[in-house]
C-alpha positions as CSV (number, residue, x, y, z in Angstrom):
1,M,113.8,-50.6,63.8
2,R,114.0,-47.6,61.4
3,L,112.9,-49.9,58.6
4,T,109.9,-51.0,60.6
5,K,109.0,-47.5,61.5
6,S,109.3,-46.4,57.9
7,I,107.1,-49.2,56.7
8,S,104.5,-48.2,59.4
9,I,104.6,-44.6,58.2
10,I,104.2,-45.6,54.6
11,T,101.4,-48.0,55.4
12,F,99.6,-45.3,57.5
13,S,100.0,-42.8,54.7
14,L,98.6,-45.2,52.1
15,V,95.6,-46.0,54.3
16,F,95.0,-42.3,54.8
17,I,95.2,-41.5,51.1
18,I,92.8,-44.3,50.3
19,F,90.4,-43.2,53.0
20,L,90.7,-39.6,51.7
21,A,90.0,-40.7,48.1
22,V,87.0,-42.7,49.2
23,Y,85.7,-39.7,51.2
24,V,86.2,-37.2,48.5
25,T,84.5,-39.6,46.0
26,L,81.5,-40.0,48.3
27,M,81.2,-36.3,49.0
28,F,81.6,-35.5,45.3
29,Y,78.7,-37.9,44.6
30,D,76.6,-36.4,47.4
31,V,77.2,-32.8,46.4
32,C,76.7,-33.4,42.7
33,S,74.0,-36.0,42.4
34,N,70.2,-35.9,42.5
35,T,70.4,-38.7,45.0
36,G,72.4,-36.4,47.3
37,N,69.8,-33.7,46.8
38,I,66.9,-36.0,47.7
39,K,68.9,-37.2,50.7
40,R,69.4,-33.6,52.0
41,S,65.7,-32.9,51.3
42,K,64.8,-35.9,53.4
43,L,67.1,-34.9,56.2
44,R,65.6,-31.4,56.3
45,Y,62.1,-33.0,56.3
46,E,63.0,-35.3,59.2
47,I,64.3,-32.5,61.3
48,Y,61.3,-30.4,60.5
49,Y,58.8,-33.2,61.3
50,D,60.4,-34.0,64.7
51,S,60.1,-30.4,65.7
52,Y,56.6,-30.3,64.3
53,E,55.6,-33.1,66.6
54,A,57.3,-31.5,69.6
55,N,55.5,-28.2,69.0
56,K,52.0,-29.6,68.4
57,S,51.0,-28.6,72.0
58,R,52.0,-25.0,71.2
59,Q,49.4,-24.9,68.3
60,V,52.0,-24.4,65.6
61,T,50.2,-23.8,62.4
62,N,51.5,-23.2,58.8
63,P,55.3,-22.9,58.9
64,I,55.4,-20.0,56.6
65,F,56.4,-16.3,56.7
66,S,54.5,-13.8,54.6
67,R,57.8,-12.7,53.2
68,R,59.0,-14.4,50.0
69,N,61.7,-17.1,50.2
70,T,62.2,-17.3,53.9
71,N,62.7,-20.2,56.3
72,P,59.9,-21.7,58.3
73,P,59.3,-19.7,61.5
74,F,60.3,-22.4,64.1
75,T,63.1,-21.2,66.3
76,Q,64.8,-24.5,67.1
77,P,64.2,-26.2,63.7
78,V,65.5,-23.2,61.8
79,K,68.8,-23.4,63.8
80,V,69.2,-27.1,62.9
81,L,68.2,-26.5,59.3
82,R,70.8,-23.8,59.0
83,L,73.5,-26.0,60.6
84,T,72.5,-28.7,58.0
85,T,72.8,-26.2,55.2
86,T,76.0,-24.9,56.6
87,S,77.6,-28.4,56.8
88,I,76.7,-28.9,53.1
89,R,78.3,-25.6,52.2
90,I,81.5,-26.6,54.1
91,Q,81.5,-29.8,52.1
92,K,81.2,-27.8,48.9
93,S,83.9,-25.3,50.0
94,F,86.3,-28.2,50.9
95,L,85.6,-29.8,47.6
96,F,85.2,-26.5,45.6
97,P,87.2,-27.5,42.6
98,L,85.3,-30.7,42.3
99,Y,82.0,-29.1,43.1
100,S,82.7,-26.4,40.5
101,S,83.6,-29.1,37.9
102,C,80.4,-31.1,38.7
103,L,78.4,-27.9,38.2
104,H,80.0,-27.3,34.9
105,Q,80.8,-30.8,33.6
106,T,79.1,-30.2,30.3
107,S,76.7,-27.4,29.4
108,S,74.5,-30.0,27.7
109,N,74.0,-32.0,30.9
110,D,74.5,-29.8,33.9
111,S,73.7,-26.2,33.1
112,S,70.0,-25.4,33.8
113,P,67.9,-25.6,30.7
114,F,65.3,-23.3,32.3
115,P,65.5,-19.8,31.0
116,S,65.1,-16.8,33.3
117,D,61.4,-16.3,32.4
118,F,60.6,-20.0,33.1
119,L,57.5,-20.5,35.3
120,F,57.7,-22.9,38.2
121,G,54.3,-23.3,39.9
122,T,51.6,-25.4,41.3
123,S,48.1,-26.2,39.9
124,S,44.6,-26.3,41.4
125,S,41.0,-26.0,40.2
126,A,37.9,-24.2,41.6
127,Y,35.7,-27.2,42.6
128,Q,38.5,-29.1,44.1
129,Y,39.8,-26.3,46.2
130,E,37.4,-23.4,46.8
131,G,34.6,-24.8,48.8
132,A,32.2,-21.9,49.8
133,Y,29.2,-23.9,48.4
134,L,26.6,-21.4,47.4
135,T,28.4,-18.6,49.2
136,D,28.2,-15.0,48.0
137,G,25.8,-15.6,45.2
138,K,27.4,-18.8,43.7
139,G,24.9,-21.0,41.8
140,L,24.7,-24.8,41.6
141,N,27.2,-26.4,39.2
142,N,27.2,-29.9,37.7
143,W,29.5,-31.3,40.4
144,D,27.4,-29.9,43.2
145,V,24.4,-31.8,41.9
146,F,26.3,-35.0,41.1
147,S,28.2,-35.2,44.4
148,H,25.0,-34.6,46.4
149,E,22.6,-36.8,44.4
150,K,25.1,-39.6,43.6
151,A,27.4,-39.6,46.6
152,G,27.7,-43.3,46.4
153,E,29.7,-42.9,43.2
154,I,32.5,-41.1,45.1
155,L,34.9,-43.3,47.0
156,D,34.3,-41.7,50.4
157,G,31.0,-40.1,49.7
158,G,32.6,-36.7,49.8
159,N,31.9,-33.5,47.9
160,G,33.4,-30.0,47.3
161,D,31.1,-28.1,49.6
162,I,34.1,-27.1,51.7
163,A,36.9,-28.8,49.9
164,V,40.1,-27.2,51.3
165,D,38.3,-23.8,51.8
166,Q,40.7,-21.8,49.6
167,Y,37.9,-19.3,49.0
168,N,38.5,-18.1,52.6
169,R,42.1,-19.2,53.0
170,F,43.9,-18.1,49.8
171,M,46.2,-15.7,51.7
172,E,47.5,-18.6,53.7
173,D,48.1,-20.7,50.6
174,I,49.9,-17.8,48.9
175,Q,52.2,-17.7,51.9
176,S,52.9,-21.4,51.2
177,M,53.7,-20.6,47.6
178,N,56.0,-17.9,48.8
179,Y,57.9,-20.4,50.9
180,L,58.2,-22.7,47.9
181,G,59.6,-20.0,45.8
182,V,57.2,-20.6,42.9
183,N,56.6,-17.7,40.6
184,S,53.2,-18.8,39.2
185,Y,49.9,-20.3,40.3
186,R,47.4,-22.0,38.1
187,F,43.8,-21.8,39.3
188,S,40.4,-22.0,37.6
189,I,37.3,-19.8,37.6
190,S,34.2,-21.3,39.0
191,W,31.8,-20.6,36.1
192,S,28.7,-20.8,38.5
193,R,30.3,-18.3,40.9
194,V,30.7,-15.7,38.2
195,L,27.6,-16.5,36.0
196,P,25.3,-18.6,38.1
197,K,22.6,-18.8,35.4
198,G,24.9,-18.4,32.4
199,R,24.6,-15.6,29.9
200,L,20.8,-15.3,30.4
201,G,21.4,-14.3,34.1
202,R,23.3,-11.6,35.8
203,I,27.0,-11.3,36.5
204,N,27.6,-12.2,40.1
205,H,29.9,-9.3,41.2
206,L,30.6,-10.9,44.6
207,G,32.3,-13.7,42.6
208,I,34.1,-11.2,40.4
209,N,35.4,-9.4,43.6
210,H,36.7,-12.7,45.0
211,Y,38.8,-13.4,41.9
212,N,40.0,-9.8,41.9
213,R,41.2,-10.2,45.5
214,L,43.0,-13.5,44.7
215,I,44.6,-12.1,41.5
216,D,45.8,-9.0,43.3
217,A,47.2,-10.9,46.2
218,L,49.1,-13.2,43.9
219,I,50.6,-10.3,42.0
220,R,51.5,-8.4,45.2
221,N,53.5,-11.5,46.2
222,G,55.4,-11.8,42.9
223,I,53.3,-14.8,41.7
224,T,52.0,-14.8,38.1
225,P,48.3,-15.8,37.9
226,F,47.8,-18.6,35.3
227,V,44.0,-18.8,34.9
228,T,41.8,-21.6,33.5
229,L,38.3,-20.6,32.4
230,N,36.8,-24.0,32.8
231,H,38.0,-27.0,34.7
232,F,35.2,-29.6,34.6
233,D,32.5,-27.6,36.4
234,Y,29.8,-25.5,34.8
235,P,26.4,-24.1,35.9
236,Q,23.8,-26.9,36.3
237,E,21.4,-24.5,34.6
238,L,23.1,-25.2,31.3
239,E,22.7,-28.9,31.7
240,N,19.0,-28.5,32.5
241,R,18.3,-26.1,29.6
242,F,20.1,-27.8,26.7
243,N,22.3,-30.7,27.8
244,S,25.5,-28.5,28.0
245,W,28.3,-29.7,25.7
246,L,25.9,-31.7,23.5
247,S,24.5,-28.5,22.2
248,P,26.0,-25.7,20.1
249,E,24.4,-23.3,22.6
250,M,27.3,-24.2,24.9
251,Q,29.7,-22.4,22.5
252,K,27.8,-19.1,23.0
253,E,27.7,-19.6,26.8
254,F,31.4,-20.3,27.0
255,A,32.2,-17.3,24.8
256,Y,30.3,-15.1,27.1
257,L,32.1,-16.5,30.2
258,A,35.5,-15.9,28.4
259,D,34.5,-12.3,27.4
260,T,33.4,-11.6,31.0
261,C,36.6,-12.8,32.5
262,F,38.9,-11.1,29.9
263,K,37.0,-7.8,30.7
264,H,37.3,-8.0,34.5
265,F,40.6,-9.7,35.0
266,G,42.6,-9.4,31.8
267,D,44.4,-6.2,32.8
268,R,46.4,-8.3,35.2
269,V,46.1,-11.9,33.9
270,K,48.5,-12.5,31.1
271,H,48.1,-16.3,30.8
272,W,44.7,-17.8,29.9
273,I,43.7,-21.4,29.5
274,T,40.3,-21.9,27.8
275,I,39.4,-25.5,28.9
276,N,41.1,-28.1,31.0
277,E,41.5,-31.6,29.6
278,P,38.4,-31.7,27.3
279,N,39.6,-35.1,26.0
280,Q,39.6,-36.6,29.5
281,Q,36.4,-34.9,30.6
282,I,34.5,-36.1,27.5
283,I,35.7,-39.7,27.8
284,L,34.7,-39.8,31.5
285,S,31.4,-37.9,31.0
286,Y,30.1,-39.2,27.6
287,L,31.9,-42.4,26.8
288,K,32.2,-44.1,30.1
289,G,29.5,-42.1,32.0
290,M,31.5,-41.8,35.2
291,F,31.5,-38.0,35.5
292,P,28.4,-35.8,35.2
293,P,26.2,-35.7,33.2
294,N,26.8,-39.5,33.3
295,R,25.9,-40.4,29.8
296,C,27.0,-43.6,28.1
297,S,25.7,-46.8,26.5
298,M,26.7,-50.5,26.9
299,P,29.2,-51.9,27.0
300,F,31.0,-48.8,28.4
301,G,28.7,-48.4,31.3
302,N,25.2,-48.8,32.7
303,C,23.9,-45.3,32.2
304,S,20.2,-44.3,32.0
305,Q,20.9,-42.2,28.9
306,G,23.5,-41.5,26.3
307,N,25.3,-43.0,23.3
308,S,29.0,-43.8,23.7
309,E,29.4,-44.2,19.9
310,T,28.3,-40.7,18.9
311,E,27.9,-38.3,21.9
312,P,31.6,-38.1,22.8
313,F,32.4,-36.7,19.4
314,I,29.5,-34.2,19.4
315,A,30.6,-32.9,22.8
316,A,34.2,-32.6,21.7
317,H,33.2,-30.8,18.6
318,N,31.3,-28.2,20.6
319,T,34.2,-27.9,23.0
320,I,36.7,-27.3,20.3
321,L,34.5,-24.6,18.7
322,A,33.9,-23.0,22.1
323,H,37.6,-22.8,22.6
324,A,38.0,-21.2,19.2
325,K,35.4,-18.6,20.0
326,A,37.2,-17.7,23.2
327,V,40.5,-17.4,21.4
328,Q,38.9,-15.2,18.7
329,I,37.4,-12.9,21.3
330,Y,40.7,-12.5,23.1
331,Q,42.9,-12.0,20.1
332,T,40.6,-9.5,18.3
333,K,39.2,-7.6,21.3
334,Y,41.7,-7.8,24.2
335,K,45.2,-9.0,23.3
336,K,46.5,-5.8,21.7
337,E,45.8,-3.8,24.9
338,Q,46.2,-6.6,27.5
339,K,49.3,-8.2,25.9
340,G,48.5,-11.7,27.2
341,S,48.4,-15.2,25.7
342,I,45.8,-17.9,25.5
343,G,45.9,-21.7,25.0
344,I,44.2,-25.0,25.8
345,V,45.1,-27.9,28.1
346,V,44.9,-31.6,27.1
347,Q,45.6,-34.7,29.1
348,T,48.4,-36.8,27.6
349,S,49.9,-40.2,28.2
350,W,52.8,-41.9,26.4
351,F,51.6,-44.9,24.4
352,E,54.4,-47.5,23.8
353,P,53.7,-50.2,21.2
354,I,53.6,-53.5,23.1
355,S,55.7,-55.1,20.3
356,D,57.8,-54.0,17.3
357,S,55.0,-55.1,14.9
358,I,53.7,-52.6,12.4
359,A,50.2,-53.3,13.7
360,D,51.1,-52.3,17.3
361,K,53.1,-49.3,16.1
362,N,50.1,-48.1,14.1
363,A,47.8,-48.8,17.1
364,A,50.0,-46.6,19.3
365,E,49.6,-43.8,16.8
366,R,45.9,-44.3,16.7
367,A,45.8,-44.2,20.5
368,Q,47.4,-40.7,20.4
369,S,44.9,-39.6,17.7
370,F,41.9,-40.7,19.7
371,Y,43.2,-39.1,22.9
372,S,45.3,-35.9,22.8
373,N,45.5,-35.3,19.0
374,W,41.7,-35.5,19.0
375,I,41.7,-32.0,20.5
376,L,45.1,-30.6,19.4
377,D,44.9,-31.3,15.7
378,P,41.7,-29.2,15.2
379,V,43.1,-26.5,17.5
380,V,46.4,-26.3,15.6
381,Y,45.5,-27.4,12.1
382,G,41.7,-27.0,11.9
383,K,40.9,-30.7,11.2
384,Y,40.6,-34.0,13.0
385,P,43.4,-36.6,12.9
386,E,43.4,-38.8,9.8
387,E,43.1,-41.9,11.9
388,M,39.9,-40.7,13.4
389,V,38.4,-39.7,10.1
390,N,39.2,-43.0,8.5
391,L,37.9,-45.1,11.3
392,L,34.8,-43.2,12.5
393,G,33.4,-41.9,9.2
394,S,30.0,-40.2,9.6
395,A,30.1,-40.6,13.4
396,L,32.7,-37.8,13.5
397,P,31.2,-34.3,13.0
398,Q,32.7,-32.2,10.3
399,F,33.9,-28.6,10.6
400,S,32.3,-26.3,8.1
401,R,34.6,-24.4,5.7
402,N,34.2,-21.2,7.8
403,E,34.9,-23.1,11.0
404,M,38.1,-24.6,9.6
405,K,39.1,-21.1,8.5
406,E,38.5,-19.6,11.9
407,L,40.4,-22.5,13.7
408,K,43.4,-21.9,11.5
409,R,43.2,-18.1,11.8
410,Y,42.8,-17.9,15.6
411,K,45.4,-20.3,16.9
412,S,46.4,-21.0,20.5
413,D,49.5,-19.1,21.7
414,F,50.6,-22.2,23.6
415,L,49.6,-25.7,24.5
416,G,49.1,-26.8,28.0
417,I,50.1,-30.4,28.8
418,N,48.9,-32.5,31.7
419,H,50.9,-35.7,32.0
420,Y,51.1,-38.4,34.6
421,T,51.8,-41.8,33.2
422,S,52.3,-44.2,30.2
423,Y,50.7,-47.4,28.8
424,F,51.6,-50.2,26.5
425,I,49.4,-50.3,23.4
426,Q,48.2,-53.5,21.6
427,D,46.5,-53.4,18.2
428,C,42.8,-54.5,18.2
429,L,42.0,-53.5,14.6
430,I,43.6,-56.4,12.7
431,S,44.8,-58.5,15.6
432,A,43.1,-60.7,18.1
433,C,42.5,-58.6,21.2
434,N,40.8,-58.9,24.6
435,S,38.2,-56.3,25.6
436,G,39.4,-53.5,27.8
437,D,40.2,-49.8,28.0
438,G,40.9,-48.5,24.4
439,A,39.9,-51.7,22.6
440,S,36.7,-50.3,21.1
441,K,36.1,-48.5,17.8
442,S,35.2,-45.3,19.7
443,E,38.6,-45.5,21.3
444,G,40.6,-46.4,18.1
445,F,40.9,-50.2,18.6
446,A,44.1,-49.6,20.7
447,L,44.1,-51.6,24.0
448,K,45.8,-49.9,26.9
449,L,47.9,-52.2,29.1
450,I,50.2,-51.5,32.1
451,Q,52.1,-54.8,31.7
452,K,53.7,-56.7,29.0
453,G,54.0,-60.2,30.4
454,N,55.7,-59.7,33.8
455,V,57.1,-56.3,32.8
456,S,55.3,-53.1,33.9
457,I,55.3,-50.0,31.8
458,G,56.8,-48.2,34.9
459,E,57.2,-48.4,38.6
460,V,53.9,-49.5,40.1
461,T,52.0,-47.2,42.6
462,D,48.9,-47.5,44.7
463,V,46.9,-45.9,41.9
464,S,45.9,-48.5,39.3
465,W,46.3,-46.1,36.3
466,L,49.4,-44.3,37.5
467,N,52.8,-46.0,36.9
468,I,56.0,-44.0,37.1
469,D,57.7,-43.8,33.7
470,P,59.8,-40.6,33.3
471,E,61.2,-41.7,30.0
472,G,57.7,-41.8,28.6
473,F,57.3,-38.2,29.6
474,R,60.4,-37.3,27.6
475,K,59.1,-39.2,24.6
476,M,55.7,-37.5,24.9
477,L,57.2,-34.0,24.8
478,N,59.4,-34.9,21.8
479,Y,56.4,-36.4,20.0
480,L,54.4,-33.2,20.6
481,T,57.4,-31.1,19.5
482,D,57.5,-33.0,16.2
483,R,53.8,-32.9,15.6
484,Y,53.2,-29.3,16.6
485,P,56.5,-27.5,16.0
486,S,57.0,-23.8,17.0
487,I,54.1,-23.8,19.5
488,P,55.4,-23.3,23.1
489,M,54.2,-25.7,25.8
490,F,53.5,-25.4,29.5
491,I,53.4,-28.5,31.7
492,T,50.2,-27.6,33.4
493,E,49.9,-30.7,35.6
494,N,52.3,-33.4,36.7
495,G,52.4,-35.3,40.0
496,L,51.9,-38.4,42.0
497,G,48.8,-39.4,43.9
498,E,48.9,-41.7,47.0
499,L,45.8,-43.5,48.3
500,Q,45.2,-43.0,52.0
501,K,44.6,-46.3,53.6
502,P,42.9,-46.8,57.0
503,E,46.3,-47.7,58.6
504,T,48.2,-44.8,57.0
505,T,49.6,-42.3,59.6
506,V,50.1,-38.6,59.1
507,K,53.8,-39.0,59.5
508,E,53.8,-41.5,56.6
509,L,51.8,-39.0,54.5
510,L,54.3,-36.3,55.2
511,N,57.3,-38.4,54.5
512,D,56.3,-38.8,50.8
513,T,59.5,-40.2,49.5
514,K,57.8,-41.8,46.5
515,R,56.4,-38.4,45.4
516,V,60.0,-37.0,45.7
517,H,61.2,-39.9,43.5
518,Y,58.5,-39.2,41.0
519,L,59.1,-35.5,40.8
520,N,62.8,-35.9,40.5
521,G,62.5,-38.4,37.6
522,Y,59.9,-36.4,35.7
523,L,61.7,-33.1,36.1
524,D,64.9,-34.8,34.9
525,A,62.9,-36.0,31.9
526,L,61.6,-32.5,31.3
527,K,65.2,-31.2,31.3
528,A,66.3,-33.9,28.8
529,A,63.3,-33.1,26.5
530,M,64.1,-29.4,26.6
531,R,67.7,-30.2,25.7
532,D,66.3,-32.3,22.9
533,G,64.5,-29.2,21.6
534,A,61.1,-29.2,23.3
535,N,60.0,-25.5,23.7
536,V,58.6,-25.7,27.3
537,K,58.0,-22.4,29.1
538,G,56.8,-23.6,32.5
539,Y,56.1,-26.5,34.9
540,F,53.2,-26.7,37.3
541,T,53.1,-29.7,39.7
542,W,49.7,-31.1,40.7
543,S,49.1,-30.1,43.3
544,L,49.8,-27.5,46.0
545,L,47.4,-29.1,48.5
546,D,45.7,-32.4,49.0
547,N,42.2,-31.8,47.7
548,F,38.9,-33.3,46.5
549,E,40.0,-35.7,43.7
550,W,36.8,-36.3,41.9
551,L,35.6,-39.9,42.1
552,Y,38.3,-40.7,44.7
553,G,37.0,-38.0,47.0
554,Y,39.5,-37.1,49.7
555,K,41.2,-40.6,49.7
556,L,43.7,-39.8,47.0
557,R,46.3,-37.2,48.0
558,F,48.3,-35.4,45.3
559,G,49.4,-32.4,47.4
560,I,52.9,-31.4,48.3
561,F,51.2,-29.9,51.3
562,H,49.2,-32.2,53.6
563,V,45.7,-31.1,54.5
564,D,44.0,-32.3,57.7
565,Y,40.5,-32.5,56.5
566,T,39.1,-31.9,60.0
567,T,40.9,-28.7,60.8
568,L,42.0,-27.8,57.2
569,K,45.5,-27.2,58.6
570,R,48.2,-27.3,55.8
571,T,51.6,-28.9,56.5
572,P,54.4,-29.2,54.1
573,K,55.4,-32.7,53.1
574,Q,59.0,-33.8,52.2
575,S,58.1,-33.1,48.5
576,A,57.5,-29.5,49.3
577,Y,61.0,-29.1,50.7
578,W,62.4,-31.0,47.7
579,Y,60.5,-28.8,45.2
580,K,61.7,-25.7,47.0
581,N,65.3,-26.9,46.8
582,F,64.9,-27.9,43.2
583,I,63.8,-24.5,42.2
584,E,66.5,-22.8,44.3
585,D,69.2,-25.0,42.9
586,H,68.2,-24.4,39.3
587,V,67.9,-20.7,39.7
588,R,71.4,-20.7,41.3
589,T,72.8,-23.0,38.6
590,R,71.4,-20.8,35.9
591,D,72.8,-17.7,37.5
592,V,76.2,-19.2,37.9
593,T,76.2,-20.4,34.3
594,D,75.0,-17.0,33.0
595,K,78.0,-15.4,34.7
């Protein structure tokens, strides 16, 4: 009897120990892993959404306090959220030795690589956000004219007349930023709002006043303004008078815009971007003719005017020199007193050779040279990439000796990097190649592909050009670090767009698990690249809000806040909660490590 009882006790003890070991292992994984972090974010989101649905009849609007880093002002949901957070803390307290060890497993892997002055933010642009079409003295810009005259070119026929009305609602959006805990906001100046007729017209002081109010409100809330001078839109007057970027006159116009903004805002703005993604803008505007002024030639597109073999390189040349003039003005006239920094933003993609052949490896390098290096090499080194010079010959404009000197003398203080996806690259210079994106001489004879046989470059999404490949992001940052050493970088855009289909519900849009998955992977890749040696000073996700996404209109949603385009109500998605938690966790981890 005693033997049987002893066996039962031993058996029970063993079962209990096994159960406890399994429980501790699972809790350790949940507490320490990114998966656990995503799961907790999803739980918080689901609790929030159920309460949001229940409170619709009470006309609950934006769940944000005006105070910084506070919880959403819902009485019942906040209690539940606090209980959820408390239960996680209890798990961590119960497993404190394990939690502590997972926090400090190795400094190379688990300590936060983000320094105390690292900027976490969100990005936007004037035309995509502001609205206020022709309000307070604003003039017509190129996108106003294009979206009205060629509405059929836009997926839903939409335009930026109202957009998400940030012109009138920026205080509400700043409250949303406060809730997220971001310490910076990237926005752009509407050129036609400040200088409706360019340098030959008057300064629109109502436009200046608007940006003063926005900048002051950001600073009052502890948010650093990160300002882009030009993000695709410019006064239509400049197109009508001299064909905008095809003329050297545009250099003078842009220099005047820059000087005007430095003068009126530079006492408070310490981070300036001259031009957003000139490489992408020029390809879409002058090579493929899809963006205004819609110039191209066959076989790239069926435009009424343009030359795809020469005009992209003329426009880029003027853009690079316009950037250089703005940098010169800032560094010689304003920097000493204002103590800010200035740079440029390019679009980047990682280009992976489709095979190990020398031809495909060379093609991948050409693809970089005809895309991001096209702009960055002149900005940093004062000359075009060797691959472009060799292939294009006289089609590529030349910098004068004085221009090269000025480019080298007035260098950018930082490089802004917009990055979303990756491609396989196949050589088309010496190899048989199908026609397609990148296969032409004007693009470097480097065909872009998203699949190699049955293997995709990354996880497929609803957006044809956007596959999820975090490792490509890490490779891109390491490549840029090697090519442009010692120049700091900011990740000025990174995010996932989701196409809204007719059957898509609001709840599905709010429960954006794929965006959380994307952000988690790319921010992990960013941390890895920084540990590899990439000098990255900030990260801005695109975008704070769903907005007008150019040719996609309002059908493609990149926001971590959902926008109801009928009421313009903003509602945080699961990704907003995840991003908030990510920032908090890394600030906390950094503080613990520093101690």
